[in-house]
C-alpha positions in Angstrom: 19.5 7.8 -56.5 18.1 4.7 -58.2 16.5 1.6 -56.8 16.6 -1.9 -58.1 15.0 -5.1 -56.8 17.0 -8.2 -57.4 16.9 -11.9 -56.5 20.4 -13.1 -55.5 21.3 -16.7 -55.5 24.4 -17.6 -53.5 26.5 -20.7 -54.0 27.2 -22.6 -50.7 30.8 -21.3 -50.4 29.6 -17.7 -50.6 26.7 -17.9 -48.0 29.0 -17.3 -45.1 30.7 -14.2 -46.6 29.6 -10.7 -45.5 28.2 -9.8 -48.9 25.6 -7.3 -47.8 28.1 -5.5 -45.6 30.5 -5.3 -48.6 27.7 -3.8 -50.8 27.1 -1.1 -48.2 30.8 -0.4 -47.2 32.6 -0.8 -50.5 30.0 0.3 -53.0 27.9 2.8 -51.0 24.7 0.8 -51.8 21.9 0.8 -49.3 20.7 -2.8 -49.2 17.2 -3.6 -48.0 16.7 -7.4 -47.5 13.0 -8.0 -48.3 13.1 -11.8 -48.0 15.9 -14.4 -47.5 16.3 -18.1 -47.4 19.9 -18.7 -46.3 21.4 -21.8 -44.6 25.0 -22.6 -43.9 26.5 -24.9 -46.5 23.5 -24.7 -48.8 22.5 -22.5 -51.8 20.9 -19.3 -50.5 18.4 -16.9 -52.1 17.7 -13.3 -51.1 15.3 -10.7 -52.4 17.0 -7.3 -52.0 16.2 -3.7 -53.0 19.4 -1.8 -53.8 19.4 2.0 -53.6 22.4 4.1 -54.8 23.7 6.0 -57.7 23.2 4.0 -60.9 26.9 3.5 -61.4 27.3 2.2 -57.8 24.5 -0.4 -58.4 26.2 -1.5 -61.6 29.6 -1.9 -59.8 27.9 -3.8 -56.9 26.3 -6.2 -59.4 29.6 -6.8 -61.1 31.1 -7.6 -57.7 28.3 -10.0 -56.9 28.8 -11.8 -60.3 32.5 -12.0 -59.7 32.0 -13.9 -56.5 29.6 -16.2 -58.3 26.3 -14.8 -57.0 23.6 -15.2 -59.6 21.8 -11.8 -60.0 18.3 -11.7 -61.5 15.7 -9.0 -61.7 13.0 -9.8 -59.2 10.1 -8.9 -61.4 10.4 -12.1 -63.4 9.9 -14.3 -60.3 6.1 -13.8 -60.1 3.6 -14.7 -62.8 -0.1 -14.1 -63.1 -2.2 -15.9 -65.7 -4.3 -12.9 -66.7 -6.4 -14.8 -69.2 -7.7 -17.2 -66.5 -8.2 -14.5 -63.8 -11.7 -13.7 -62.8 -10.8 -10.6 -60.9 -12.2 -11.8 -57.7 -9.7 -9.9 -55.6 -9.0 -12.6 -53.1 -5.3 -12.1 -53.6 -5.4 -8.4 -52.9 -6.6 -9.0 -49.4 -3.4 -10.7 -48.4 -1.0 -8.6 -50.4 0.7 -6.4 -47.8 3.0 -4.4 -50.2 -0.1 -3.8 -52.4 1.5 -5.3 -55.5 -1.9 -6.7 -56.4 -4.7 -4.2 -56.8 -8.2 -3.8 -58.2 -9.4 -0.3 -58.8 -12.2 1.5 -60.7 -13.2 2.0 -63.4 -12.1 -1.3 -65.0 -12.2 -3.4 -61.8 -9.5 -5.6 -63.3 -6.7 -7.2 -61.2 -3.4 -5.4 -61.7 0.0 -6.7 -60.7 2.8 -4.2 -59.9 5.9 -6.4 -60.0 8.0 -3.6 -58.7 6.2 -3.7 -55.4 6.1 -7.5 -55.0 8.3 -9.0 -52.2 7.6 -12.6 -53.4 6.0 -13.7 -50.1 3.7 -16.1 -51.9 0.6 -15.3 -49.8 -1.3 -14.5 -53.0 -0.6 -18.0 -54.4 -2.4 -19.5 -51.4 -5.2 -17.0 -51.6 -6.0 -17.4 -55.3 -9.0 -19.8 -55.6 -8.0 -20.6 -59.2 -4.2 -21.1 -58.4 -3.2 -18.9 -61.4 -0.5 -17.0 -59.5 3.0 -18.5 -59.2 6.0 -17.3 -57.3 9.5 -18.7 -57.6 11.7 -18.1 -54.6 
């Protein structure tokens, strides 16, 4: 089994379709919705973690693209300006999925993009405003 975190952007005409149910039923892909912003008649965005055999995930992504859903890897939707970071750790205190961490012996801030759910709490917590999240 493989896992993949993706940001899905739905055009307004696709928002009302049972896309997640189709992924589960037709492609045997477990779909964990980590974050969503979906409103009837508007563009929708969803952060999902897909879990299945690699070929099933690929087939599911092809299906999504065929119905005009934009599929992007989630890891590119968070950015940290490491050069400006002072490693204060304020962002780690609000990071529930533990995507941001400071540990010995270096005591440097580390960002694990694979764990990030793009909640944006770290953006508000950072005193230097050097973290950005696009969702």
